[in-house]
Residue, then its C-alpha position, 0 to 999 in steps of 0.5 A: m500500500q505504501g509503495a503505490r502511494a510513493p510515486r505520487d509524492q516524489g517530486r512534489s513541490p512543497g506548495r503543491m499540497s496544502a497544509l492539511g495533507r492529503s487524507s484531510v484534503i480528501l475528507l474535506t472534499y467529501v464535506l464539500a460535496a455533501t454540502e453543496l448537494t444538500c443545498l441542491f436538493m433543497q432548492f429542488s424542493i422549494v422550486p415547484y412551490l415557488s413556481r406555483k406561487l408566481g403563477l407558472d403552469s406545468i408547461a412553463f415549469g417544464y421549461l424551467q427544468t429543461t433550462f436547467g438541464v441544458l445548462q448543466l449539460l453544456g456547462g459540464p465538459v467546459f467546467g471540466r476542461f477549466a478544472d484540468q487547466r486551473g486546478a482543483r481549488a479554482a474549480l471548486t471555488l467557481s462552482f460554490l460562487a455559481a451556486l451562491a449566485l443561484y441561491l441569492l437570485l432564487a431568494a430574490a425571486s420569492s420577494p413580492a417586490l421583485p419580478g419573480v418569474y424573471l429572476l427565477f428563470a435567471s436563477r437557472l443561468p449559474g447552473a452551467l458552472m455548478h459542478t461540485l461533484p465532478a470537481a470532487q471526483m477530480v480531487i479524489t482521483d488525483l489524491s488516491a491510490p489506484e487500488e483505492r479509487p473505486a471505493a474512494l469514488g464510491r464514498l461520494g455516493l454517501c455525500f449524495g445520499v446526505g444531500v438527498i435525505l437532508g436537503s429534501l427534509l430541510g427544504g420541506t421543513l424550513v418552507s413550512a416553517y419560515g417560508i420559501q425564502c428561508p431555504a434559499i438563504l441558508a444555501a446561499l450562506a453554506t455556499l459562501l462558506g463552501a467557497v471560503l473553504s475551497f479557496t483556503c483549504i483545497p490545494a491549487s493543483t492535485k495533479g502530480a508533478k510530473t503531470d505538470a512537467q510533461a508536454p501533452l500528447p499531440g492530438l489528444n487534448g489540445l493543450s499547448v506546449p510548455g512556453g506556448p499560449r494557454a489552450s482555450v477553455f472553450d476549445l470544444k474540439a479539444i473537448a470532443s477529441l477525448l471521446r475519440l480515444p481508444d475504448v473511450p466511445r464504447i465505454f461512454l456508450v455503455k454508460v449512456a445506454s444503460n443509464c437511459p431507461t432508468g433515467l426516463f423512469m426517474v424523470m417521470f417519477s413524480i408523475i408516476s408516484m402520483d398517478f400510478f402509485q397513488l402517493e401523497a407528497a409526504q409519502a413520495g418524500y419518504l420513498m426518495s429518502f429511502f432511495g437516497l438511504l440505499q444509495m448511501v450504503t451501496q456506494g459508501l460500503v458495498i461497491g467498496q468491498l466489491s471492488s476489493h474482490f472483483s475486477e471492474e469488468v465483472l462488476l460492469r457486467a453484474s450491474v447490467l445483468v441486474f438491470i436486466v432482472v429489474g427491468l423484467a420485474m418492473a414490467w409486472m409491478s402494480s404497486v409501490f411495494h412491489f417497487c420498494l422490492l425492486v429499489p435495492g437492485l435498481v440502486f445497486s446497478l445504478c451506482t456500480l455502473n457509474v462508479v465502474t464507468d467513471s473509473m474506467l474513463i479516467k483510466a483512458v485519458s492522460t492525467s491532464d485530462t481527468g477533469t474534462m473527462l469527468g465533466l463529460c461523465a457529468s453531463v450524462q444525467p443532464l442529458l437524461r434530464t433535458l430529453g427525459p421529459t419529452v420521451g418519457g412523457l410520450l412513452y408513459r402516456s402511450f404505453g404506461v409504466p410497464v413500458f419503462g421495464h420493457v425498454q430497460v430489458a431491451i437495451n441492456t440485453l443488447v448492452l450485455l451482449v456487447l460486453w460479453r462479446k468484446p471485454m473491456p480493456q483492463r487498463k493500469d492506472k497512470v503514473r503520477 
């Protein structure tokens, strides 16, 4: 274990790591990620109420959600490239400052004296730069040993679970007790603290000295050679070039395809919970808390244990296989009790698929491009949130809930055949 850590420490300049030390920086990164996700789910819980208060109908609310999804989709790769060029500290600080702007605009939108609808839509604009989770993944990827990385990335699931449970609980409670403005103001204060901690405690760069010293590979990332002009953060050609590297298109396609059916179902879940499961708002909240708790356990404990005993290829195939089984059961479910029985398998597949494919994609690119690749990975969920309401709505209206199970079985069966026919490459981690 100690031998695996030595190459990263050799040649590191004194200013490369903050006074906290590597383990403390990783722990702080988890805390920052949990804080931002809690604030994010707080605003998710108040935006529907604020939209209703401002007189928006369901169509206008759909436009609001789509706007946020599109901005995050477009901003993810650019934010990742910014993180590669400017370092982890700048990336995390930028993400928290963007979140601060969003929550301030959200608080202003709830004021009767201001044009609330315009401010509500304007509050979606900073979402393009709100990517704390990919920035946290970058820090953990750079500072954790290769054999520890799947477990370390998996523990971010604990942060996500905390965000789902605590954010939803705080948002609903504070709205009921103090009004809509209170959660937005509290989130603004928390993100301001997060920006200060990021700027003062996170290292300027978490990449090894060798990464900084070596010239980038020509034709791969488009970065300038040492002493030359700095490449643009908005160089879309350089970003897209990562998707043409060996094995990256196939891994990325597996990630998107396997996520797609479940993503469509989760986008429509609020409608399904009301129409199909006949749940009240509080009951739907309890179900989401159950989902978040299972995600915490799975990513924080289960994946770490499995990754120490099984290869990434085995875990990837297992996640796709469980997706197929869950899809078959989903096609026949008729009550919320049946769905609760399926949730553990669904959460296992989602968490395992995302952690394993993220790890594979990180290994497939240069160490100078891990942030950009994580930004591309983070764009998968916004893509599903953008297309999901339209595609999922059409499927649900035409065929009902069972269609989501049928689609899941069909797509993941094809993915499993592809994985069995041509196994994913087993790459060694890059020397740092």
